[in-house]
BAKOLGU-867060 format. One record per residue: y, x, z of N, C-alpha, C, O, CB in turn; residue in one letter; residue number from 0. Coordinates in nm, 4 decimals. Atoms other than C-alpha are relative to their C-alpha. Glycine has a CB too. Example, Ala and Ser with C-alpha at 12.3 -4.5 7.8 and 13.67 -1.06 7.14 Angstrom:
<recs>
+----------+----------+----------+----------+----------+----------+----------+----------+----------+----------+----------+----------+----------+----------+----------+------+-----+
:      nyy :      nxx :      nzz :     cayy :     caxx :     cazz :      cyy :      cxx :      czz :      oyy :      oxx :      ozz :     cbyy :     cbxx :     cbzz : code : pos :
+----------+----------+----------+----------+----------+----------+----------+----------+----------+----------+----------+----------+----------+----------+----------+------+-----+
:  -0.1190 :   0.0890 :   0.0000 :  -0.4500 :   1.2300 :   0.7800 :   0.1200 :   0.0900 :   0.0000 :   0.1181 :   0.1936 :   0.0665 :   0.0027 :  -0.0992 :   0.1246 :    A :   0 :
:  -0.1190 :  -0.0820 :  -0.0060 :  -0.1060 :   1.3670 :   0.7140 :   0.1090 :  -0.0770 :   0.0730 :   0.2198 :  -0.0261 :   0.0899 :   0.0462 :   0.0414 :  -0.1415 :    S :   1 :
+----------+----------+----------+----------+----------+----------+----------+----------+----------+----------+----------+----------+----------+----------+----------+------+-----+
</recs>
This chain:
<recs>
+----------+----------+----------+----------+----------+----------+----------+----------+----------+----------+----------+----------+----------+----------+----------+------+-----+
:      nyy :      nxx :      nzz :     cayy :     caxx :     cazz :      cyy :      cxx :      czz :      oyy :      oxx :      ozz :     cbyy :     cbxx :     cbzz : code : pos :
+----------+----------+----------+----------+----------+----------+----------+----------+----------+----------+----------+----------+----------+----------+----------+------+-----+
:  -0.0207 :  -0.1212 :   0.0757 :  -0.8152 :  -2.0266 :   0.0942 :  -0.0597 :  -0.0190 :  -0.1388 :  -0.1573 :  -0.0922 :  -0.1554 :  -0.0625 :   0.1222 :   0.0720 :    M :   0 :
:   0.0499 :   0.0153 :   0.1360 :  -0.8654 :  -1.9944 :  -0.2813 :  -0.1387 :   0.0611 :  -0.0162 :  -0.1878 :   0.1323 :   0.0714 :   0.0965 :   0.0635 :  -0.0986 :    P :   1 :
:   0.1300 :  -0.0575 :   0.0338 :  -1.1957 :  -1.9051 :  -0.4448 :   0.0104 :   0.1522 :   0.0092 :   0.1128 :   0.2079 :  -0.0305 :  -0.0464 :  -0.0446 :  -0.1429 :    H :   2 :
:  -0.0069 :  -0.1451 :  -0.0171 :  -1.2807 :  -1.5385 :  -0.3677 :   0.0411 :   0.0766 :  -0.1250 :   0.1085 :   0.1791 :  -0.1148 :  -0.1316 :   0.0500 :   0.0455 :    P :   3 :
:  -0.0372 :  -0.0701 :   0.1226 :  -1.2415 :  -1.4393 :  -0.7324 :   0.1494 :  -0.0077 :  -0.0271 :   0.2036 :   0.0756 :  -0.0998 :  -0.0762 :  -0.0570 :  -0.1178 :    L :   4 :
:  -0.1425 :   0.0171 :   0.0230 :  -0.8826 :  -1.5631 :  -0.7248 :   0.0843 :   0.0691 :   0.1068 :   0.2072 :   0.0654 :   0.0997 :   0.0340 :  -0.1471 :  -0.0051 :    A :   5 :
:  -0.0746 :  -0.0586 :  -0.1110 :  -0.7871 :  -1.3728 :  -0.4085 :   0.1065 :   0.1001 :  -0.0441 :   0.2194 :   0.0912 :   0.0042 :  -0.0950 :   0.0672 :   0.0941 :    F :   6 :
:  -0.1030 :  -0.0971 :   0.0380 :  -0.6071 :  -1.0808 :  -0.5795 :   0.1280 :  -0.0643 :  -0.0538 :   0.2379 :  -0.0273 :  -0.0123 :  -0.0553 :   0.0939 :  -0.1037 :    P :   7 :
:  -0.1200 :   0.0630 :   0.0559 :  -0.3723 :  -1.3026 :  -0.7797 :   0.0692 :  -0.0872 :   0.1038 :   0.1920 :  -0.0957 :   0.1054 :  -0.0359 :  -0.0838 :  -0.1236 :    S :   8 :
:  -0.0582 :   0.0820 :  -0.1064 :  -0.3218 :  -1.5365 :  -0.4831 :   0.0804 :   0.0866 :   0.0965 :   0.1914 :   0.0502 :   0.1352 :  -0.1103 :  -0.0761 :   0.0760 :    W :   9 :
:  -0.0673 :  -0.0902 :  -0.0928 :  -0.2302 :  -1.2453 :  -0.2551 :   0.1310 :   0.0511 :  -0.0596 :   0.2339 :   0.0530 :   0.0079 :  -0.0914 :   0.1178 :   0.0361 :    L :  10 :
:  -0.1208 :  -0.0498 :   0.0665 :   0.0171 :  -1.1037 :  -0.5059 :   0.1052 :  -0.1092 :  -0.0091 :   0.2231 :  -0.0835 :   0.0155 :  -0.0332 :   0.0529 :  -0.1403 :    K :  11 :
:  -0.0934 :   0.1116 :   0.0109 :   0.1751 :  -1.4456 :  -0.5608 :   0.0658 :  -0.0290 :   0.1343 :   0.1865 :  -0.0525 :   0.1399 :  -0.0716 :  -0.1250 :  -0.0518 :    Q :  12 :
:  -0.0558 :   0.0233 :  -0.1341 :   0.2197 :  -1.4967 :  -0.1852 :   0.1044 :   0.1059 :   0.0343 :   0.2102 :   0.0748 :   0.0889 :  -0.1121 :   0.0001 :   0.1063 :    C :  13 :
:  -0.0938 :  -0.1091 :  -0.0277 :   0.3870 :  -1.1569 :  -0.1558 :   0.1289 :  -0.0180 :  -0.0784 :   0.2380 :  -0.0032 :  -0.0234 :  -0.0633 :   0.1355 :  -0.0336 :    R :  14 :
:  -0.1168 :   0.0175 :   0.0863 :   0.6205 :  -1.2240 :  -0.4474 :   0.0841 :  -0.1186 :   0.0455 :   0.2069 :  -0.1106 :   0.0469 :  -0.0433 :  -0.0192 :  -0.1458 :    I :  15 :
:  -0.0732 :   0.1178 :  -0.0472 :   0.7125 :  -1.5705 :  -0.3174 :   0.0815 :   0.0297 :   0.1251 :   0.1842 :  -0.0338 :   0.1492 :  -0.0965 :  -0.1141 :   0.0276 :    E :  16 :
:  -0.0721 :  -0.0383 :  -0.1215 :   0.8212 :  -1.4075 :   0.0079 :   0.1073 :   0.1053 :  -0.0286 :   0.1818 :   0.1451 :   0.0611 :  -0.0979 :   0.0528 :   0.1048 :    R :  17 :
:  -0.1010 :  -0.0980 :   0.0392 :   1.0366 :  -1.1600 :  -0.1845 :  -0.0255 :   0.1392 :   0.0555 :   0.0684 :   0.2145 :   0.0814 :   0.1347 :  -0.0465 :   0.0443 :    G :  18 :
:   0.0348 :  -0.1289 :  -0.0588 :   0.8496 :  -0.8581 :  -0.0520 :  -0.0576 :   0.0949 :  -0.1042 :  -0.1288 :   0.0539 :  -0.1958 :  -0.0994 :  -0.0190 :   0.1137 :    L :  19 :
:   0.0646 :  -0.1020 :   0.0819 :   0.7598 :  -0.5341 :  -0.2219 :  -0.1391 :   0.0248 :   0.0580 :  -0.1708 :  -0.0209 :   0.1678 :   0.0849 :   0.1328 :  -0.0045 :    T :  20 :
:   0.1324 :  -0.0335 :  -0.0527 :   0.4073 :  -0.4043 :  -0.1852 :   0.0129 :   0.0810 :   0.1285 :  -0.0621 :   0.0592 :   0.2237 :  -0.0819 :   0.0783 :  -0.1046 :    Q :  21 :
:  -0.0186 :  -0.0834 :  -0.1191 :   0.5331 :  -0.1470 :   0.0653 :   0.0410 :  -0.0845 :   0.1205 :  -0.0109 :  -0.0653 :   0.2304 :   0.1055 :   0.1083 :  -0.0266 :    A :  22 :
:  -0.0443 :   0.0862 :  -0.1096 :   0.7110 :  -0.4106 :   0.2751 :  -0.1141 :  -0.0879 :   0.0506 :  -0.1322 :  -0.1043 :   0.1712 :   0.1178 :  -0.0873 :  -0.0450 :    Q :  23 :
:   0.1109 :   0.0870 :  -0.0380 :   0.4099 :  -0.6415 :   0.2712 :  -0.1065 :   0.0789 :   0.0760 :  -0.1611 :   0.0305 :   0.1752 :  -0.0614 :  -0.0666 :  -0.1245 :    F :  24 :
:   0.1007 :  -0.0830 :  -0.0663 :   0.1737 :  -0.3593 :   0.3672 :   0.0404 :   0.0300 :   0.1441 :  -0.0429 :   0.0249 :   0.2345 :  -0.0210 :   0.1312 :  -0.0774 :    A :  25 :
:  -0.0481 :  -0.0268 :  -0.1360 :   0.3891 :  -0.2714 :   0.6684 :  -0.0160 :  -0.1237 :   0.0864 :  -0.0665 :  -0.1153 :   0.1984 :   0.1475 :   0.0452 :  -0.0016 :    V :  26 :
:   0.0108 :   0.1247 :  -0.0769 :   0.4046 :  -0.6342 :   0.7808 :  -0.1450 :  -0.0380 :   0.0276 :  -0.1754 :  -0.0951 :   0.1324 :   0.0692 :  -0.1135 :  -0.0742 :    R :  27 :
:   0.1413 :   0.0344 :  -0.0156 :   0.0294 :  -0.6755 :   0.7314 :  -0.0776 :   0.1073 :   0.0772 :  -0.1953 :   0.0901 :   0.1090 :  -0.0635 :  -0.0210 :  -0.1369 :    A :  28 :
:   0.0610 :  -0.1111 :  -0.0733 :  -0.0406 :  -0.3465 :   0.9109 :  -0.1213 :   0.0584 :  -0.0741 :  -0.2251 :   0.0873 :  -0.0147 :  -0.0419 :  -0.0466 :   0.1394 :    N :  29 :
:   0.1018 :  -0.0654 :   0.0820 :  -0.2466 :  -0.2068 :   0.6235 :   0.0704 :   0.1051 :  -0.0850 :   0.1924 :   0.1010 :  -0.1006 :  -0.0781 :  -0.1037 :  -0.0899 :    I :  30 :
:  -0.0612 :  -0.1034 :   0.0831 :  -0.1904 :   0.0944 :   0.4011 :   0.0412 :  -0.0587 :  -0.1351 :  -0.0152 :  -0.1573 :  -0.1826 :  -0.0974 :   0.1186 :  -0.0198 :    S :  31 :
:  -0.0471 :   0.0425 :   0.1315 :  -0.0034 :   0.0566 :   0.0753 :  -0.1120 :   0.0120 :  -0.1029 :  -0.1289 :  -0.0760 :  -0.1874 :   0.1220 :   0.0836 :  -0.0436 :    L :  32 :
:   0.1086 :  -0.0180 :   0.0970 :  -0.2998 :   0.1943 :  -0.1176 :  -0.1064 :  -0.1085 :   0.0146 :  -0.1636 :  -0.1526 :  -0.0851 :  -0.0640 :   0.1382 :   0.0168 :    S :  33 :
:   0.0981 :   0.1065 :  -0.0204 :  -0.5313 :  -0.0639 :   0.0400 :   0.0526 :  -0.1321 :  -0.0550 :  -0.0223 :  -0.2071 :  -0.1176 :  -0.0342 :  -0.0142 :   0.1495 :    L :  34 :
:  -0.0588 :   0.1223 :   0.0558 :  -0.2930 :  -0.3474 :  -0.0482 :  -0.0100 :   0.0010 :  -0.1519 :  -0.0439 :  -0.1004 :  -0.2131 :   0.1475 :  -0.0147 :   0.0436 :    L :  35 :
:   0.0098 :  -0.0101 :   0.1461 :  -0.2836 :  -0.2231 :  -0.4064 :  -0.1422 :  -0.0264 :  -0.0481 :  -0.1622 :  -0.0897 :  -0.1518 :   0.0460 :   0.1382 :  -0.0473 :    R :  36 :
:   0.1399 :   0.0246 :   0.0363 :  -0.6630 :  -0.2262 :  -0.4168 :  -0.0345 :  -0.1475 :   0.0141 :  -0.1066 :  -0.2022 :  -0.0693 :  -0.0942 :   0.0847 :   0.0871 :    K :  37 :
:   0.0231 :   0.1436 :  -0.0174 :  -0.6702 :  -0.5823 :  -0.2811 :   0.0631 :  -0.0786 :  -0.1148 :   0.0002 :  -0.1687 :  -0.1702 :   0.0567 :  -0.0482 :   0.1353 :    Y :  38 :
:  -0.0700 :   0.0731 :   0.1064 :  -0.4131 :  -0.7001 :  -0.5382 :  -0.0618 :   0.0242 :  -0.1373 :  -0.0561 :  -0.0629 :  -0.2240 :   0.1467 :   0.0398 :  -0.0028 :    E :  39 :
:   0.0610 :  -0.0299 :   0.1304 :  -0.5941 :  -0.5303 :  -0.8257 :  -0.1433 :  -0.0515 :  -0.0093 :  -0.2011 :  -0.0577 :  -0.1178 :   0.0020 :   0.1503 :  -0.0256 :    S :  40 :
:   0.1380 :   0.0464 :  -0.0013 :  -0.9315 :  -0.6649 :  -0.7196 :  -0.1011 :   0.1124 :   0.0143 :  -0.2218 :   0.0885 :   0.0092 :  -0.0284 :  -0.0764 :  -0.1246 :    G :  41 :
:   0.0900 :  -0.1138 :  -0.0154 :  -1.0741 :  -0.3157 :  -0.6719 :  -0.0767 :  -0.0062 :   0.1319 :  -0.1880 :   0.0452 :   0.1428 :   0.0783 :   0.1303 :  -0.0083 :    A :  42 :
:   0.0659 :   0.0195 :  -0.1299 :  -1.1559 :  -0.4047 :  -0.3109 :   0.0217 :  -0.1430 :   0.0443 :   0.1222 :  -0.2053 :   0.0100 :   0.0541 :   0.0997 :   0.1071 :    R :  43 :
:  -0.0119 :   0.1334 :  -0.0579 :  -1.2158 :  -0.7320 :  -0.1331 :   0.0089 :   0.0168 :   0.1511 :  -0.0757 :   0.0830 :   0.2112 :  -0.1211 :  -0.0922 :  -0.0407 :    T :  44 :
:  -0.0140 :  -0.0178 :  -0.1445 :  -1.0914 :  -0.7567 :   0.2243 :  -0.1083 :  -0.0750 :   0.0765 :  -0.1611 :  -0.1753 :   0.0286 :   0.1375 :  -0.0468 :   0.0458 :    P :  45 :
:   0.0909 :   0.0764 :  -0.0847 :  -1.3232 :  -0.8585 :   0.5052 :   0.0625 :  -0.1358 :   0.0315 :   0.1846 :  -0.1510 :   0.0260 :  -0.0324 :   0.0776 :   0.1309 :    P :  46 :
:  -0.0479 :   0.1361 :  -0.0267 :  -1.2942 :  -1.2264 :   0.5955 :   0.1099 :  -0.0015 :   0.1067 :   0.2072 :  -0.0757 :   0.0936 :  -0.1166 :  -0.0891 :   0.0442 :    R :  47 :
:  -0.1009 :  -0.0014 :  -0.1059 :  -1.0977 :  -1.1457 :   0.9135 :   0.1338 :   0.0513 :  -0.0524 :   0.2389 :  -0.0016 :  -0.0162 :  -0.0470 :   0.0863 :   0.1176 :    T :  48 :
:  -0.1233 :  -0.0528 :   0.0586 :  -0.8436 :  -0.9402 :   0.7187 :   0.0613 :  -0.1015 :  -0.0952 :   0.1826 :  -0.1227 :  -0.0937 :  -0.0271 :   0.1324 :  -0.0736 :    T :  49 :
:  -0.0503 :   0.1007 :   0.0941 :  -0.8137 :  -1.2045 :   0.4477 :   0.0660 :  -0.1147 :   0.0748 :   0.1691 :  -0.1659 :   0.0312 :  -0.1139 :  -0.0532 :  -0.0888 :    A :  50 :
:  -0.0574 :   0.1078 :  -0.0804 :  -0.7482 :  -1.4677 :   0.7142 :   0.1350 :   0.0416 :   0.0562 :   0.2288 :  -0.0380 :   0.0576 :  -0.0951 :  -0.0393 :   0.1141 :    T :  51 :
:  -0.1275 :  -0.0492 :  -0.0536 :  -0.4750 :  -1.2535 :   0.8701 :   0.1068 :   0.0084 :  -0.1090 :   0.2238 :  -0.0199 :  -0.0834 :  -0.0191 :   0.1377 :   0.0651 :    C :  52 :
:  -0.0957 :  -0.0106 :   0.1101 :  -0.3119 :  -1.1961 :   0.5311 :   0.0483 :  -0.1371 :  -0.0448 :   0.1603 :  -0.1511 :  -0.0939 :  -0.0625 :   0.0741 :  -0.1177 :    L :  53 :
:  -0.0360 :   0.1357 :   0.0398 :  -0.3111 :  -1.5686 :   0.4631 :   0.1081 :  -0.0499 :   0.0907 :   0.1542 :  -0.1631 :   0.0755 :  -0.1214 :  -0.0943 :   0.0035 :    A :  54 :
+----------+----------+----------+----------+----------+----------+----------+----------+----------+----------+----------+----------+----------+----------+----------+------+-----+
</recs>
């Protein structure tokens, strides 16, 4: 996994490469859309277990 500071941009890039909107990705990841937005913006950092699942 990338350096923790790079997680937001890495997560967004992975989502875009899969051709998913934030809403679609949130549903697939079983997290709320608002939480995904916070992860992508860097406002929140997911717990290690969540980050591993998103990877």
